[in-house]
C-alpha positions in Angstrom: -126.6 47.4 -146.7 -127.3 49.2 -143.5 -123.8 48.5 -142.1 -121.8 50.3 -144.8 -124.2 53.3 -144.7 -123.6 53.8 -141.0 -119.9 53.7 -141.5 -120.2 56.4 -144.2 -122.4 58.5 -142.0 -119.9 58.1 -139.1 -117.1 59.3 -141.3 -119.1 62.2 -142.6 -120.0 63.1 -139.0 -116.4 63.0 -137.9 -115.4 65.2 -140.9 -117.7 67.9 -139.8 -116.4 67.8 -136.2 -115.0 71.3 -135.5 -112.8 70.1 -132.6 -110.8 67.7 -134.9 -107.1 68.7 -134.9 -106.1 66.6 -137.9 -107.0 69.3 -140.4 -104.7 71.9 -138.9 -101.8 69.5 -138.9 -102.5 68.5 -142.5 -102.6 72.2 -143.6 -99.3 72.9 -141.9 -97.8 69.8 -143.5 -99.1 70.8 -146.9 -97.7 74.4 -146.6 -94.3 73.0 -145.7 -94.4 70.6 -148.6 -95.3 73.4 -151.0 -92.5 75.6 -149.7 -90.1 72.7 -150.2 -91.4 72.0 -153.7 -91.0 75.6 -154.6 -87.4 75.7 -153.4 -86.6 72.5 -155.2 -88.1 73.9 -158.4 -86.2 77.2 -158.1 -82.9 75.4 -157.5 -83.5 73.0 -160.4 -84.4 76.0 -162.7 -81.1 77.7 -161.9 -79.1 74.6 -162.5 -80.8 74.1 -165.9 -80.0 77.7 -166.9 -76.3 77.5 -166.2 -73.7 80.1 -167.1 -73.5 83.6 -165.6 -77.3 84.2 -166.0 -77.9 81.5 -163.4 -76.5 83.8 -160.7 -78.3 86.9 -162.0 -80.4 88.6 -159.4 -84.2 88.4 -159.6 -86.4 91.4 -160.0 -87.2 91.3 -156.3 -83.5 91.2 -155.4 -82.9 94.2 -157.7 -85.7 96.1 -156.0 -84.4 95.2 -152.6 -80.9 96.5 -153.5 -82.1 99.8 -154.9 -81.2 102.9 -153.0 -83.6 104.6 -150.7 -86.0 107.3 -151.9 -83.8 110.0 -150.6 -80.9 108.8 -152.8 -83.3 108.6 -155.8 -84.3 112.2 -155.2 -80.7 113.4 -155.0 -79.9 111.5 -158.2 -82.9 113.0 -160.0 -81.7 116.5 -159.0 -78.3 115.8 -160.6 -80.1 114.8 -163.9 -81.2 117.3 -166.5 -84.2 117.3 -168.8 -81.9 116.7 -171.8 -82.5 113.0 -172.3 -81.8 112.4 -168.6 -78.1 113.3 -169.0 -76.2 114.5 -166.0 -76.3 118.3 -165.7 -72.6 118.8 -166.4 -72.7 116.7 -169.6 -76.0 118.3 -170.7 -74.4 121.7 -170.3 -71.5 120.7 -172.5 -73.7 119.3 -175.1 -75.9 122.4 -175.2 -72.8 124.6 -175.5 -71.7 122.4 -178.5 -75.1 122.5 -180.1 -75.5 126.3 -180.1 -72.5 128.6 -179.6 -70.9 131.8 -180.8 -67.6 132.6 -182.6 -65.9 135.9 -182.9 -66.6 138.0 -185.9 -65.1 141.3 -187.2 -64.6 143.8 -184.5 -66.4 143.1 -181.2 -69.2 141.2 -182.9 -70.1 137.5 -182.7 -71.7 135.0 -184.9 -74.2 132.4 -183.5 -73.8 128.9 -184.9 -76.0 125.8 -184.8 -74.2 122.5 -184.9 -76.4 119.8 -186.6 -73.8 117.1 -186.0 -74.2 117.6 -182.2 -78.0 117.2 -182.7 -77.3 113.9 -184.4 -75.2 112.8 -181.4 -78.2 113.4 -179.1 -80.4 111.4 -181.5 -78.0 108.5 -181.3 -78.0 108.6 -177.5 -81.9 108.6 -177.4 -81.9 105.5 -179.7 -79.4 103.8 -177.4 -81.6 104.4 -174.5 -84.6 102.8 -176.3 -82.5 99.7 -177.2 -81.3 99.4 -173.7 -84.9 99.4 -172.4 -85.8 96.6 -174.9 -82.8 94.5 -173.9 -83.6 94.8 -170.2 -87.3 93.9 -170.8 -86.3 90.8 -172.7 -83.8 89.8 -170.0 -86.3 90.2 -167.2 -89.3 88.6 -168.9 -87.2 85.9 -170.6 -89.5 86.0 -173.6 -89.7 87.7 -177.0 -92.7 87.6 -179.4 -92.6 88.1 -183.1 -94.2 91.5 -183.1 -91.8 92.8 -180.5 -88.9 91.4 -182.5 -90.1 93.3 -185.6 -90.3 96.5 -183.5 -86.8 95.9 -182.3 -85.6 95.3 -185.8 -87.0 98.7 -186.9 -85.4 100.4 -183.9 -82.1 98.8 -184.6 -82.3 99.9 -188.2 -82.8 103.5 -187.1 -79.8 103.2 -184.8 -77.6 101.8 -187.6 -78.7 104.5 -190.0 -78.0 107.2 -187.4 -74.5 105.9 -187.0 -73.9 105.8 -190.7 -75.3 109.4 -191.0 -72.9 110.5 -188.3 -70.0 108.9 -190.1 -71.0 110.8 -193.2 -71.1 114.0 -191.1 -67.5 113.3 -190.1 -66.5 112.9 -193.7 -68.0 116.3 -194.5 -66.1 118.0 -191.8 -64.4 121.0 -193.4 -61.7 123.4 -192.2 -63.6 126.2 -193.7 -66.6 126.2 -191.4 -68.6 128.4 -193.7 -68.7 125.5 -196.2 -69.6 122.8 -193.8 -73.2 121.6 -194.6 -73.9 120.6 -191.0 -73.3 124.1 -189.5 -75.9 126.8 -189.6 -74.0 130.2 -189.5 -75.3 133.7 -189.0 -72.7 135.0 -191.4 -74.1 133.0 -194.3 -77.1 134.5 -196.1 -79.2 131.4 -196.5 -78.6 130.4 -192.9 -79.2 133.9 -191.7 -82.7 133.8 -193.1 -83.4 130.6 -191.3 -81.8 131.5 -188.0 -83.1 135.1 -187.6 -86.4 134.3 -186.0 -84.8 131.8 -183.6 -81.8 133.8 -182.8 -84.0 136.8 -181.9 -85.5 134.7 -179.1 -82.1 133.4 -177.9 -80.2 136.7 -177.9 -82.7 139.3 -176.9 -80.3 141.4 -174.9 -77.4 141.2 -177.4 -78.0 143.9 -179.9 -74.6 143.6 -181.4 -75.5 140.0 -182.4 -78.5 141.2 -184.3 -76.8 143.9 -186.3 -73.6 142.2 -187.3 -72.4 142.6 -190.9 -72.2 139.3 -192.8 -68.8 138.3 -194.1 -70.0 137.5 -197.6 -73.3 137.8 -199.5 -73.5 134.2 -200.6 -77.1 133.5 -201.6 -76.5 130.0 -202.7 -78.0 127.1 -200.8 -76.1 124.1 -199.5 -75.4 121.8 -202.4 -75.5 124.4 -205.2 -72.7 125.3 -207.6 -71.5 121.8 -208.5 -68.9 123.3 -210.9 -67.5 125.4 -208.0 -67.3 122.3 -205.8 -65.4 120.4 -208.5 -63.0 123.3 -209.0 -62.4 123.5 -205.3 -61.6 119.7 -205.2 -59.1 120.2 -208.0 -57.4 123.1 -206.2 -57.2 121.0 -203.0 -55.6 118.1 -205.0 -53.1 120.6 -206.5 -52.1 122.0 -203.2 -51.7 118.6 -201.8 -49.3 117.6 -204.6 -47.5 120.9 -204.2 -46.8 120.5 -200.5 -45.7 116.9 -201.0 -43.3 118.0 -203.7 -42.0 120.9 -201.7 -41.4 118.9 -198.6 -39.6 116.1 -200.5 -37.5 118.6 -202.5 -36.4 120.4 -199.3 -35.6 117.1 -197.7 -33.3 116.3 -200.6 -31.8 119.6 -201.6 -30.8 121.0 -198.2 -28.5 118.1 -197.2 -26.9 118.2 -200.6 -26.1 122.0 -200.3 -24.7 121.6 -196.8 -22.5 118.7 -197.9 -21.1 120.8 -200.7 -20.5 123.8 -198.5 -19.2 121.9 -195.5 -16.8 119.1 -196.3 -17.5 117.4 -193.1 -18.8 113.8 -192.8 -20.5 114.4 -189.4 -22.4 117.4 -190.7 -23.5 115.5 -193.8 -24.7 112.5 -191.8 -26.5 114.8 -189.3 -28.3 116.9 -192.0 -29.3 113.8 -194.0 -30.8 112.3 -190.9 -32.6 115.5 -189.9 -34.0 116.0 -193.4 -35.3 112.4 -193.5 -37.0 112.7 -190.2 -38.5 116.1 -191.2 -39.9 114.7 -194.4 -41.4 111.7 -192.5 -43.0 113.9 -189.8 -44.4 116.2 -192.5 -46.0 113.3 -194.3 -47.5 112.0 -191.1 -49.1 115.3 -190.3 -50.4 115.9 -193.8 -53.5 113.7 -194.2 -55.2 113.0 -197.4 -58.4 114.6 -196.1 -56.7 118.0 -195.6 -58.1 120.8 -197.7 -56.2 124.0 -197.0 -52.6 124.5 -198.1 -51.7 126.4 -194.9 -52.7 123.5 -192.6 -49.1 122.3 -192.3 -47.9 125.7 -191.2 -50.7 125.8 -188.6 -49.8 122.4 -187.2 -46.1 123.2 -187.1 -46.8 126.6 -185.4 -48.8 124.8 -182.6 -46.0 122.3 -182.1 -43.4 125.1 -181.8 -45.6 126.9 -179.3 -45.3 124.0 -176.9 
């Protein structure tokens, strides 16, 4: 029994020897083995992923490739406080959100464009969805609660797009009747905008004392009978212009053929009349409201 105990003590004594070099060599070998195992695990993980995601840079690589702090400061200066948009784009969006149109005389009417406000809302929702997508890509995980939050955010984004499509459908040539414009010339909008416009246009006295075009006290959506009558008038004007264009395209060649007994003239006028009718129908869309829209479009073409 004494023999084995001495052996054990000898081993224990050698293990506590501070001058022994075996431990240092073992630690270095273990560290090299760990590094090799980590590299093998990383390569195996990339092979298992496959596809373009396997070559995607890691978070550390992305951080290493980021520009320096000086570049970040320059980029931050080029950004605005309007949802982080570039200053040039933000300026254009603000000019489309609130702007002026010429009124009678030298006066101007301030206008608030609610459709432009909806565009900014859509951009903000897109930013939130992009952040969610990047978080999922970097963490490679998605829990049920986070999925439900993304579902609600995606629903808000889809609803915002549908609302914007509805705004496009309500676009009207008569800007006074567009429900997504707040105009200083309309009485109900004037009562809403007056406190706000006083702050925006403090130095423009002409803006504050402008005469309103019409004293229309009705709110948006009122007078359903008037709306139906207006739709019937628009449909009548549409049929009228269709009939007029078709009649001119048929009658003019017939008159010229009777007056000029020339085959070349007859063929040329028939061709021109047919092309004129086709171009007129192409310009006249079913969503057009005003009967003078065709004349405006032809006048713009002739100006060029």
